[in-house]
N, CA, C, O and the ligand as a Tripos MOL2 file, in Angstrom:
@<TRIPOS>MOLECULE
protein
  249   247    63     0     0
PROTEIN
NO_CHARGES

@<TRIPOS>ATOM
      1 N         -21.6580   36.6240  -14.3160 N.3       1 MET1
      2 CA        -22.9510   36.8550  -13.7360 C.3       1 MET1
      3 C         -23.7880   35.5990  -13.6840 C.2       1 MET1
      4 O         -24.4800   35.3160  -12.7060 O.2       1 MET1
      5 N         -23.7000   34.8460  -14.7850 N.am      2 PHE2
      6 CA        -24.3980   33.5350  -14.7510 C.3       2 PHE2
      7 C         -23.3970   32.4310  -14.4960 C.2       2 PHE2
      8 O         -23.4770   31.3410  -15.0620 O.2       2 PHE2
      9 N         -22.4600   32.7410  -13.6350 N.am      3 ASN3
     10 CA        -21.3420   31.8260  -13.4290 C.3       3 ASN3
     11 C         -21.7060   30.8180  -12.3500 C.2       3 ASN3
     12 O         -21.1740   30.9080  -11.2430 O.2       3 ASN3
     13 N         -22.5450   29.9090  -12.6090 N.am      4 ARG4
     14 CA        -22.9340   28.9470  -11.5990 C.3       4 ARG4
     15 C         -21.9460   27.7590  -11.6410 C.2       4 ARG4
     16 O         -20.8580   27.8630  -12.2060 O.2       4 ARG4
     17 N         -22.3400   26.6680  -11.0500 N.am      5 ASP5
     18 CA        -21.4650   25.5560  -10.9550 C.3       5 ASP5
     19 C         -21.4290   24.6220  -12.1480 C.2       5 ASP5
     20 O         -21.1050   23.4390  -12.0450 O.2       5 ASP5
     21 N         -21.7770   25.2090  -13.2900 N.am      6 ASN6
     22 CA        -21.8690   24.4020  -14.4780 C.3       6 ASN6
     23 C         -22.8770   23.2580  -14.3380 C.2       6 ASN6
     24 O         -22.7950   22.2350  -15.0180 O.2       6 ASN6
     25 N         -23.8070   23.4720  -13.4500 N.am      7 ASN7
     26 CA        -24.7160   22.4070  -13.1570 C.3       7 ASN7
     27 C         -25.6860   22.0580  -14.3170 C.2       7 ASN7
     28 O         -25.9310   20.9020  -14.6630 O.2       7 ASN7
     29 N         -26.1830   23.1070  -14.8490 N.am      8 SER8
     30 CA        -27.1960   22.9210  -15.8700 C.3       8 SER8
     31 C         -26.6100   22.8800  -17.2770 C.2       8 SER8
     32 O         -27.3150   23.0770  -18.2670 O.2       8 SER8
     33 N         -25.3350   22.6270  -17.3450 N.am      9 ARG9
     34 CA        -24.7200   22.5570  -18.6600 C.3       9 ARG9
     35 C         -25.0270   21.2280  -19.3040 C.2       9 ARG9
     36 O         -24.9600   20.1980  -18.6320 O.2       9 ARG9
     37 N         -25.3570   21.2080  -20.5610 N.am     10 GLY10
     38 CA        -25.9110   19.9930  -21.1390 C.3      10 GLY10
     39 C         -24.9960   18.7920  -21.1030 C.2      10 GLY10
     40 O         -24.4530   18.4070  -22.1390 O.2      10 GLY10
     41 N         -24.8100   18.1960  -19.9620 N.am     11 GLY11
     42 CA        -23.9720   16.9900  -19.9120 C.3      11 GLY11
     43 C         -24.7780   15.7400  -19.9100 C.2      11 GLY11
     44 O         -24.2180   14.6440  -19.8850 O.2      11 GLY11
     45 N         -26.1120   15.8690  -19.9350 N.am     12 GLY12
     46 CA        -26.8980   14.6550  -19.8910 C.3      12 GLY12
     47 C         -27.2190   14.3160  -18.4320 C.2      12 GLY12
     48 O         -27.9810   15.0080  -17.7570 O.2      12 GLY12
     49 N         -26.6280   13.2620  -17.9970 N.am     13 PHE13
     50 CA        -26.9400   12.8420  -16.5740 C.3      13 PHE13
     51 C         -25.6750   13.0580  -15.7170 C.2      13 PHE13
     52 O         -24.5410   13.0600  -16.1960 O.2      13 PHE13
     53 N         -25.9510   13.2340  -14.4530 N.am     14 ALA14
     54 CA        -24.8210   13.4480  -13.5450 C.3      14 ALA14
     55 C         -24.1080   12.1130  -13.2800 C.2      14 ALA14
     56 O         -24.7600   11.0780  -13.1460 O.2      14 ALA14
     57 N         -22.8050   12.1390  -13.2070 N.am     15 PRO15
     58 CA        -22.0990   10.9290  -12.9030 C.3      15 PRO15
     59 C         -22.3540   10.4940  -11.4620 C.2      15 PRO15
     60 O         -22.3760   11.3010  -10.5330 O.2      15 PRO15
     61 N         -22.5390    9.2250  -11.3230 N.am     16 ARG16
     62 CA        -22.8730    8.7350   -9.9690 C.3      16 ARG16
     63 C         -21.5390    8.5680   -9.2300 C.2      16 ARG16
     64 O         -20.6070    7.9100   -9.6930 O.2      16 ARG16
     65 N         -21.5080    9.2010   -8.0580 N.am     17 GLN17
     66 CA        -20.3100    9.1230   -7.2920 C.3      17 GLN17
     67 C         -20.3770    7.8930   -6.3620 C.2      17 GLN17
     68 O         -21.2830    7.7750   -5.5370 O.2      17 GLN17
     69 N         -19.4240    7.0050   -6.5120 N.am     18 MET18
     70 CA        -19.3930    5.8540   -5.6860 C.3      18 MET18
     71 C         -18.4870    6.0870   -4.4870 C.2      18 MET18
     72 O         -17.3800    6.6100   -4.6150 O.2      18 MET18
     73 N         -18.9650    5.6970   -3.3470 N.am     19 VAL19
     74 CA        -18.1510    5.8360   -2.1290 C.3      19 VAL19
     75 C         -17.4500    4.5000   -1.8720 C.2      19 VAL19
     76 O         -18.0890    3.4590   -1.7170 O.2      19 VAL19
     77 N         -16.1210    4.5620   -1.8310 N.am     20 LYS20
     78 CA        -15.3920    3.3050   -1.6030 C.3      20 LYS20
     79 C         -15.1880    3.0430   -0.1250 C.2      20 LYS20
     80 O         -14.9820    3.9530    0.6780 O.2      20 LYS20
     81 N         -15.2500    1.8370    0.1810 N.am     21 GLY21
     82 CA        -15.0650    1.4850    1.6290 C.3      21 GLY21
     83 C         -15.0750   -0.0100    1.8160 C.2      21 GLY21
     84 O         -14.9000   -0.7860    0.8760 O.2      21 GLY21
     85 N         -15.2760   -0.3760    3.0140 N.am     22 ASN22
     86 CA        -15.3000   -1.8020    3.3550 C.3      22 ASN22
     87 C         -16.4200   -2.0690    4.3660 C.2      22 ASN22
     88 O         -16.2430   -1.8740    5.5690 O.2      22 ASN22
     89 N         -17.5130   -2.4960    3.8860 N.am     23 TRP23
     90 CA        -18.6440   -2.7780    4.7770 C.3      23 TRP23
     91 C         -19.1290   -4.1990    4.5800 C.2      23 TRP23
     92 O         -18.6790   -4.9340    3.7010 O.2      23 TRP23
     93 N         -20.0750   -4.5490    5.4470 N.am     24 LYS24
     94 CA        -20.7010   -5.8690    5.2690 C.3      24 LYS24
     95 C         -22.1770   -5.6710    5.2010 C.2      24 LYS24
     96 O         -22.7490   -4.8570    5.9270 O.2      24 LYS24
     97 N         -22.7890   -6.4130    4.3320 N.am     25 CYS25
     98 CA        -24.2520   -6.3410    4.2070 C.3      25 CYS25
     99 C         -24.9160   -6.8200    5.4840 C.2      25 CYS25
    100 O         -24.6300   -7.9020    5.9970 O.2      25 CYS25
    101 N         -25.8170   -5.9730    5.9810 N.am     26 SER26
    102 CA        -26.4910   -6.3120    7.2440 C.3      26 SER26
    103 C         -27.4430   -7.5090    7.1190 C.2      26 SER26
    104 O         -27.9110   -8.0730    8.1080 O.2      26 SER26
    105 N         -27.6950   -7.8540    5.9120 N.am     27 ASP27
    106 CA        -28.6370   -8.9410    5.6910 C.3      27 ASP27
    107 C         -27.9180  -10.2720    5.3830 C.2      27 ASP27
    108 O         -28.0790  -11.2530    6.1090 O.2      27 ASP27
    109 N         -27.1610  -10.2890    4.3470 N.am     28 CYS28
    110 CA        -26.5370  -11.5540    3.9610 C.3      28 CYS28
    111 C         -25.0410  -11.6180    4.3230 C.2      28 CYS28
    112 O         -24.4110  -12.6640    4.1650 O.2      28 CYS28
    113 N         -24.4860  -10.5210    4.7990 N.am     29 GLY29
    114 CA        -23.1050  -10.5580    5.2490 C.3      29 GLY29
    115 C         -22.0710  -10.4220    4.1270 C.2      29 GLY29
    116 O         -20.8680  -10.5530    4.3490 O.2      29 GLY29
    117 N         -22.5540  -10.1680    2.9660 N.am     30 LYS30
    118 CA        -21.6960  -10.0240    1.8150 C.3      30 LYS30
    119 C         -20.8210   -8.7870    1.9580 C.2      30 LYS30
    120 O         -21.2290   -7.7810    2.5380 O.2      30 LYS30
    121 N         -19.6540   -8.8790    1.4370 N.am     31 GLU31
    122 CA        -18.7140   -7.7380    1.4970 C.3      31 GLU31
    123 C         -19.1730   -6.6780    0.5160 C.2      31 GLU31
    124 O         -19.5600   -6.9870   -0.6110 O.2      31 GLU31
    125 N         -19.1270   -5.4230    0.9500 N.am     32 ILE32
    126 CA        -19.4810   -4.2970    0.0830 C.3      32 ILE32
    127 C         -18.2860   -3.3750    0.0150 C.2      32 ILE32
    128 O         -17.7530   -2.9470    1.0380 O.2      32 ILE32
    129 N         -17.8840   -3.0840   -1.1710 N.am     33 THR33
    130 CA        -16.6970   -2.2560   -1.2910 C.3      33 THR33
    131 C         -16.9990   -0.8550   -1.8150 C.2      33 THR33
    132 O         -16.1820    0.0610   -1.7230 O.2      33 THR33
    133 N         -18.1770   -0.7290   -2.3560 N.am     34 GLU34
    134 CA        -18.5830    0.6520   -2.8130 C.3      34 GLU34
    135 C         -20.0650    0.8110   -2.7960 C.2      34 GLU34
    136 O         -20.8330   -0.1040   -3.0910 O.2      34 GLU34
    137 N         -20.4450    2.0300   -2.4330 N.am     35 LEU35
    138 CA        -21.8460    2.3600   -2.3660 C.3      35 LEU35
    139 C         -22.0940    3.5860   -3.1510 C.2      35 LEU35
    140 O         -21.2030    4.4220   -3.2970 O.2      35 LEU35
    141 N         -23.2960    3.7280   -3.6730 N.am     36 PRO36
    142 CA        -23.6630    4.9270   -4.4100 C.3      36 PRO36
    143 C         -23.9600    6.1240   -3.5340 C.2      36 PRO36
    144 O         -24.3370    7.1960   -4.0090 O.2      36 PRO36
    145 N         -23.7770    5.9080   -2.2280 N.am     37 PHE37
    146 CA        -24.1040    7.0110   -1.3190 C.3      37 PHE37
    147 C         -23.2290    6.8380   -0.0640 C.2      37 PHE37
    148 O         -22.6920    5.7600    0.1910 O.2      37 PHE37
    149 N         -23.1030    7.9060    0.6950 N.am     38 GLU38
    150 CA        -22.3780    7.8620    1.9510 C.3      38 GLU38
    151 C         -23.2240    7.1630    2.9910 C.2      38 GLU38
    152 O         -24.2940    7.6630    3.3380 O.2      38 GLU38
    153 N         -22.7960    6.0520    3.4890 N.am     39 PRO39
    154 CA        -23.5880    5.2800    4.4590 C.3      39 PRO39
    155 C         -23.5490    5.9840    5.8320 C.2      39 PRO39
    156 O         -22.5330    6.5350    6.2570 O.2      39 PRO39
    157 N         -24.6960    5.9320    6.4830 N.am     40 ALA40
    158 CA        -24.7750    6.4160    7.8450 C.3      40 ALA40
    159 C         -24.2900    5.3360    8.7840 C.2      40 ALA40
    160 O         -24.6920    4.1810    8.6470 O.2      40 ALA40
    161 N         -23.4250    5.6810    9.7500 N.am     41 PRO41
    162 CA        -22.8220    4.7090   10.6370 C.3      41 PRO41
    163 C         -23.8010    3.9870   11.5230 C.2      41 PRO41
    164 O         -23.5260    2.8760   11.9780 O.2      41 PRO41
    165 N         -24.9420    4.5980   11.7780 N.am     42 ASP42
    166 CA        -25.8930    3.9490   12.6750 C.3      42 ASP42
    167 C         -27.0530    3.2870   11.9280 C.2      42 ASP42
    168 O         -28.1170    3.0020   12.4780 O.2      42 ASP42
    169 N         -26.7780    3.0620   10.6380 N.am     43 ARG43
    170 CA        -27.8370    2.4630    9.7890 C.3      43 ARG43
    171 C         -27.3180    1.1930    9.2040 C.2      43 ARG43
    172 O         -26.1310    1.0980    8.8930 O.2      43 ARG43
    173 N         -28.1550    0.2220    9.0440 N.am     44 PRO44
    174 CA        -27.7190   -1.0050    8.3490 C.3      44 PRO44
    175 C         -27.3960   -0.7480    6.9000 C.2      44 PRO44
    176 O         -28.0320    0.0510    6.2140 O.2      44 PRO44
    177 N         -26.3980   -1.4480    6.4750 N.am     45 ILE45
    178 CA        -26.0010   -1.3070    5.0640 C.3      45 ILE45
    179 C         -26.3260   -2.5950    4.2990 C.2      45 ILE45
    180 O         -26.0380   -3.7030    4.7530 O.2      45 ILE45
    181 N         -26.8980   -2.4210    3.1950 N.am     46 TYR46
    182 CA        -27.2370   -3.6290    2.3920 C.3      46 TYR46
    183 C         -26.5340   -3.6470    1.1020 C.2      46 TYR46
    184 O         -26.2490   -2.6040    0.5130 O.2      46 TYR46
    185 N         -26.2400   -4.8570    0.6370 N.am     47 CYS47
    186 CA        -25.6320   -5.0000   -0.6850 C.3      47 CYS47
    187 C         -26.7470   -4.7480   -1.7120 C.2      47 CYS47
    188 O         -27.9160   -4.5560   -1.3770 O.2      47 CYS47
    189 N         -26.3300   -4.7600   -2.9430 N.am     48 ARG48
    190 CA        -27.2800   -4.4210   -4.0080 C.3      48 ARG48
    191 C         -28.4660   -5.3680   -3.9900 C.2      48 ARG48
    192 O         -29.6190   -4.9480   -4.0940 O.2      48 ARG48
    193 N         -28.1710   -6.6290   -3.8580 N.am     49 ASP49
    194 CA        -29.2430   -7.6380   -3.8700 C.3      49 ASP49
    195 C         -30.2570   -7.4120   -2.7740 C.2      49 ASP49
    196 O         -31.4620   -7.3580   -3.0220 O.2      49 ASP49
    197 N         -29.7620   -7.2820   -1.5740 N.am     50 CYS50
    198 CA        -30.6640   -7.1210   -0.4200 C.3      50 CYS50
    199 C         -31.3250   -5.7560   -0.4680 C.2      50 CYS50
    200 O         -32.4500   -5.5930    0.0040 O.2      50 CYS50
    201 N         -30.6530   -4.7990   -1.0200 N.am     51 TRP51
    202 CA        -31.2360   -3.4930   -1.1040 C.3      51 TRP51
    203 C         -32.4970   -3.5060   -1.9690 C.2      51 TRP51
    204 O         -33.5360   -2.9570   -1.6010 O.2      51 TRP51
    205 N         -32.3700   -4.1450   -3.1190 N.am     52 SER52
    206 CA        -33.5300   -4.2220   -3.9890 C.3      52 SER52
    207 C         -34.5470   -5.1860   -3.4270 C.2      52 SER52
    208 O         -35.7480   -5.0570   -3.6630 O.2      52 SER52
    209 N         -34.0400   -6.1700   -2.6680 N.am     53 LYS53
    210 CA        -34.9610   -7.1330   -2.0800 C.3      53 LYS53
    211 C         -35.8220   -6.4650   -0.9690 C.2      53 LYS53
    212 O         -37.0210   -6.7140   -0.8430 O.2      53 LYS53
    213 N         -35.1500   -5.6190   -0.1880 N.am     54 ASN54
    214 CA        -35.8780   -4.9550    0.9150 C.3      54 ASN54
    215 C         -36.6990   -3.7790    0.4270 C.2      54 ASN54
    216 O         -37.4390   -3.1500    1.1840 O.2      54 ASN54
    217 N         -36.5500   -3.5060   -0.8270 N.am     55 ARG55
    218 CA        -37.2940   -2.3690   -1.3380 C.3      55 ARG55
    219 C         -38.4220   -2.8320   -2.2130 C.2      55 ARG55
    220 O         -38.1700   -3.2450   -3.3450 O.2      55 ARG55
    221 N         -39.6210   -2.7890   -1.7650 N.am     56 PRO56
    222 CA        -40.7120   -3.2860   -2.5760 C.3      56 PRO56
    223 C         -40.8320   -2.4320   -3.8550 C.2      56 PRO56
    224 O         -40.7460   -1.2050   -3.8200 O.2      56 PRO56
    225 N         -41.0280   -3.1110   -4.9420 N.am     57 PRO57
    226 CA        -41.0840   -2.4220   -6.2450 C.3      57 PRO57
    227 C         -42.1990   -1.4160   -6.3350 C.2      57 PRO57
    228 O         -42.0940   -0.3880   -7.0040 O.2      57 PRO57
    229 N         -43.2840   -1.7440   -5.6340 N.am     58 ARG58
    230 CA        -44.4150   -0.8040   -5.6580 C.3      58 ARG58
    231 C         -44.8450   -0.4440   -4.2900 C.2      58 ARG58
    232 O         -45.1030   -1.3400   -3.4860 O.2      58 ARG58
    233 N         -44.9410    0.7920   -3.9700 N.am     59 GLN59
    234 CA        -45.3500    1.2210   -2.6670 C.3      59 GLN59
    235 C         -46.5920    2.0650   -2.7700 C.2      59 GLN59
    236 O         -46.5790    3.1530   -3.3460 O.2      59 GLN59
    237 N         -47.6550    1.5550   -2.2110 N.am     60 ASN60
    238 CA        -48.9140    2.3170   -2.2740 C.3      60 ASN60
    239 C         -49.1440    3.0750   -0.9910 C.2      60 ASN60
    240 O         -50.1390    2.8760   -0.2950 O.2      60 ASN60
    241 N         -48.2390    3.9150   -0.7050 N.am     61 ARG61
    242 CA        -48.4080    4.6260    0.5420 C.3      61 ARG61
    243 C         -49.2090    5.9210    0.3470 C.2      61 ARG61
    244 O         -49.9130    6.3550    1.2590 O.2      61 ARG61
    245 N         -49.1120    6.4990   -0.7600 N.am     62 TYR62
    246 CA        -49.8040    7.7480   -0.9480 C.3      62 TYR62
    247 C         -50.9100    7.6130   -2.0050 C.2      62 TYR62
    248 O         -51.6080    8.5850   -2.2960 O.2      62 TYR62
    249 ZN        -26.8740   -8.6630    1.1140 Zn       63 ZN63
@<TRIPOS>BOND
     1     1     2 1
     2     2     3 1
     3     3     4 2
     4     3     5 am
     5     5     6 1
     6     6     7 1
     7     7     8 2
     8     7     9 am
     9     9    10 1
    10    10    11 1
    11    11    12 2
    12    11    13 am
    13    13    14 1
    14    14    15 1
    15    15    16 2
    16    15    17 am
    17    17    18 1
    18    18    19 1
    19    19    20 2
    20    19    21 am
    21    21    22 1
    22    22    23 1
    23    23    24 2
    24    23    25 am
    25    25    26 1
    26    26    27 1
    27    27    28 2
    28    27    29 am
    29    29    30 1
    30    30    31 1
    31    31    32 2
    32    31    33 am
    33    33    34 1
    34    34    35 1
    35    35    36 2
    36    35    37 am
    37    37    38 1
    38    38    39 1
    39    39    40 2
    40    39    41 am
    41    41    42 1
    42    42    43 1
    43    43    44 2
    44    43    45 am
    45    45    46 1
    46    46    47 1
    47    47    48 2
    48    47    49 am
    49    49    50 1
    50    50    51 1
    51    51    52 2
    52    51    53 am
    53    53    54 1
    54    54    55 1
    55    55    56 2
    56    55    57 am
    57    57    58 1
    58    58    59 1
    59    59    60 2
    60    59    61 am
    61    61    62 1
    62    62    63 1
    63    63    64 2
    64    63    65 am
    65    65    66 1
    66    66    67 1
    67    67    68 2
    68    67    69 am
    69    69    70 1
    70    70    71 1
    71    71    72 2
    72    71    73 am
    73    73    74 1
    74    74    75 1
    75    75    76 2
    76    75    77 am
    77    77    78 1
    78    78    79 1
    79    79    80 2
    80    79    81 am
    81    81    82 1
    82    82    83 1
    83    83    84 2
    84    83    85 am
    85    85    86 1
    86    86    87 1
    87    87    88 2
    88    87    89 am
    89    89    90 1
    90    90    91 1
    91    91    92 2
    92    91    93 am
    93    93    94 1
    94    94    95 1
    95    95    96 2
    96    95    97 am
    97    97    98 1
    98    98    99 1
    99    99   100 2
   100    99   101 am
   101   101   102 1
   102   102   103 1
   103   103   104 2
   104   103   105 am
   105   105   106 1
   106   106   107 1
   107   107   108 2
   108   107   109 am
   109   109   110 1
   110   110   111 1
   111   111   112 2
   112   111   113 am
   113   113   114 1
   114   114   115 1
   115   115   116 2
   116   115   117 am
   117   117   118 1
   118   118   119 1
   119   119   120 2
   120   119   121 am
   121   121   122 1
   122   122   123 1
   123   123   124 2
   124   123   125 am
   125   125   126 1
   126   126   127 1
   127   127   128 2
   128   127   129 am
   129   129   130 1
   130   130   131 1
   131   131   132 2
   132   131   133 am
   133   133   134 1
   134   134   135 1
   135   135   136 2
   136   135   137 am
   137   137   138 1
   138   138   139 1
   139   139   140 2
   140   139   141 am
   141   141   142 1
   142   142   143 1
   143   143   144 2
   144   143   145 am
   145   145   146 1
   146   146   147 1
   147   147   148 2
   148   147   149 am
   149   149   150 1
   150   150   151 1
   151   151   152 2
   152   151   153 am
   153   153   154 1
   154   154   155 1
   155   155   156 2
   156   155   157 am
   157   157   158 1
   158   158   159 1
   159   159   160 2
   160   159   161 am
   161   161   162 1
   162   162   163 1
   163   163   164 2
   164   163   165 am
   165   165   166 1
   166   166   167 1
   167   167   168 2
   168   167   169 am
   169   169   170 1
   170   170   171 1
   171   171   172 2
   172   171   173 am
   173   173   174 1
   174   174   175 1
   175   175   176 2
   176   175   177 am
   177   177   178 1
   178   178   179 1
   179   179   180 2
   180   179   181 am
   181   181   182 1
   182   182   183 1
   183   183   184 2
   184   183   185 am
   185   185   186 1
   186   186   187 1
   187   187   188 2
   188   187   189 am
   189   189   190 1
   190   190   191 1
   191   191   192 2
   192   191   193 am
   193   193   194 1
   194   194   195 1
   195   195   196 2
   196   195   197 am
   197   197   198 1
   198   198   199 1
   199   199   200 2
   200   199   201 am
   201   201   202 1
   202   202   203 1
   203   203   204 2
   204   203   205 am
   205   205   206 1
   206   206   207 1
   207   207   208 2
   208   207   209 am
   209   209   210 1
   210   210   211 1
   211   211   212 2
   212   211   213 am
   213   213   214 1
   214   214   215 1
   215   215   216 2
   216   215   217 am
   217   217   218 1
   218   218   219 1
   219   219   220 2
   220   219   221 am
   221   221   222 1
   222   222   223 1
   223   223   224 2
   224   223   225 am
   225   225   226 1
   226   226   227 1
   227   227   228 2
   228   227   229 am
   229   229   230 1
   230   230   231 1
   231   231   232 2
   232   231   233 am
   233   233   234 1
   234   234   235 1
   235   235   236 2
   236   235   237 am
   237   237   238 1
   238   238   239 1
   239   239   240 2
   240   239   241 am
   241   241   242 1
   242   242   243 1
   243   243   244 2
   244   243   245 am
   245   245   246 1
   246   246   247 1
   247   247   248 2
@<TRIPOS>SUBSTRUCTURE
     1 MET1         2 RESIDUE 1 A MET
     2 PHE2         6 RESIDUE 1 A PHE
     3 ASN3        10 RESIDUE 1 A ASN
     4 ARG4        14 RESIDUE 1 A ARG
     5 ASP5        18 RESIDUE 1 A ASP
     6 ASN6        22 RESIDUE 1 A ASN
     7 ASN7        26 RESIDUE 1 A ASN
     8 SER8        30 RESIDUE 1 A SER
     9 ARG9        34 RESIDUE 1 A ARG
    10 GLY10       38 RESIDUE 1 A GLY
    11 GLY11       42 RESIDUE 1 A GLY
    12 GLY12       46 RESIDUE 1 A GLY
    13 PHE13       50 RESIDUE 1 A PHE
    14 ALA14       54 RESIDUE 1 A ALA
    15 PRO15       58 RESIDUE 1 A PRO
    16 ARG16       62 RESIDUE 1 A ARG
    17 GLN17       66 RESIDUE 1 A GLN
    18 MET18       70 RESIDUE 1 A MET
    19 VAL19       74 RESIDUE 1 A VAL
    20 LYS20       78 RESIDUE 1 A LYS
    21 GLY21       82 RESIDUE 1 A GLY
    22 ASN22       86 RESIDUE 1 A ASN
    23 TRP23       90 RESIDUE 1 A TRP
    24 LYS24       94 RESIDUE 1 A LYS
    25 CYS25       98 RESIDUE 1 A CYS
    26 SER26      102 RESIDUE 1 A SER
    27 ASP27      106 RESIDUE 1 A ASP
    28 CYS28      110 RESIDUE 1 A CYS
    29 GLY29      114 RESIDUE 1 A GLY
    30 LYS30      118 RESIDUE 1 A LYS
    31 GLU31      122 RESIDUE 1 A GLU
    32 ILE32      126 RESIDUE 1 A ILE
    33 THR33      130 RESIDUE 1 A THR
    34 GLU34      134 RESIDUE 1 A GLU
    35 LEU35      138 RESIDUE 1 A LEU
    36 PRO36      142 RESIDUE 1 A PRO
    37 PHE37      146 RESIDUE 1 A PHE
    38 GLU38      150 RESIDUE 1 A GLU
    39 PRO39      154 RESIDUE 1 A PRO
    40 ALA40      158 RESIDUE 1 A ALA
    41 PRO41      162 RESIDUE 1 A PRO
    42 ASP42      166 RESIDUE 1 A ASP
    43 ARG43      170 RESIDUE 1 A ARG
    44 PRO44      174 RESIDUE 1 A PRO
    45 ILE45      178 RESIDUE 1 A ILE
    46 TYR46      182 RESIDUE 1 A TYR
    47 CYS47      186 RESIDUE 1 A CYS
    48 ARG48      190 RESIDUE 1 A ARG
    49 ASP49      194 RESIDUE 1 A ASP
    50 CYS50      198 RESIDUE 1 A CYS
    51 TRP51      202 RESIDUE 1 A TRP
    52 SER52      206 RESIDUE 1 A SER
    53 LYS53      210 RESIDUE 1 A LYS
    54 ASN54      214 RESIDUE 1 A ASN
    55 ARG55      218 RESIDUE 1 A ARG
    56 PRO56      222 RESIDUE 1 A PRO
    57 PRO57      226 RESIDUE 1 A PRO
    58 ARG58      230 RESIDUE 1 A ARG
    59 GLN59      234 RESIDUE 1 A GLN
    60 ASN60      238 RESIDUE 1 A ASN
    61 ARG61      242 RESIDUE 1 A ARG
    62 TYR62      246 RESIDUE 1 A TYR
    63 ZN63       249 GROUP 0 **** ****
């Protein structure tokens, strides 16, 4: 009856699923072999460096 997906079982944090592939960073051109998410084909892909670079640490939007 309470047979869910074992989601809320005390495992701590969910394991991050890395997506393996072969992309190039749209910014610096560095090779990317894995991403923490499934990349959209029509979107630029950034390596870790550029990703954090393009992401302002503080966003005062709201
Ligand atoms: Zn890059």
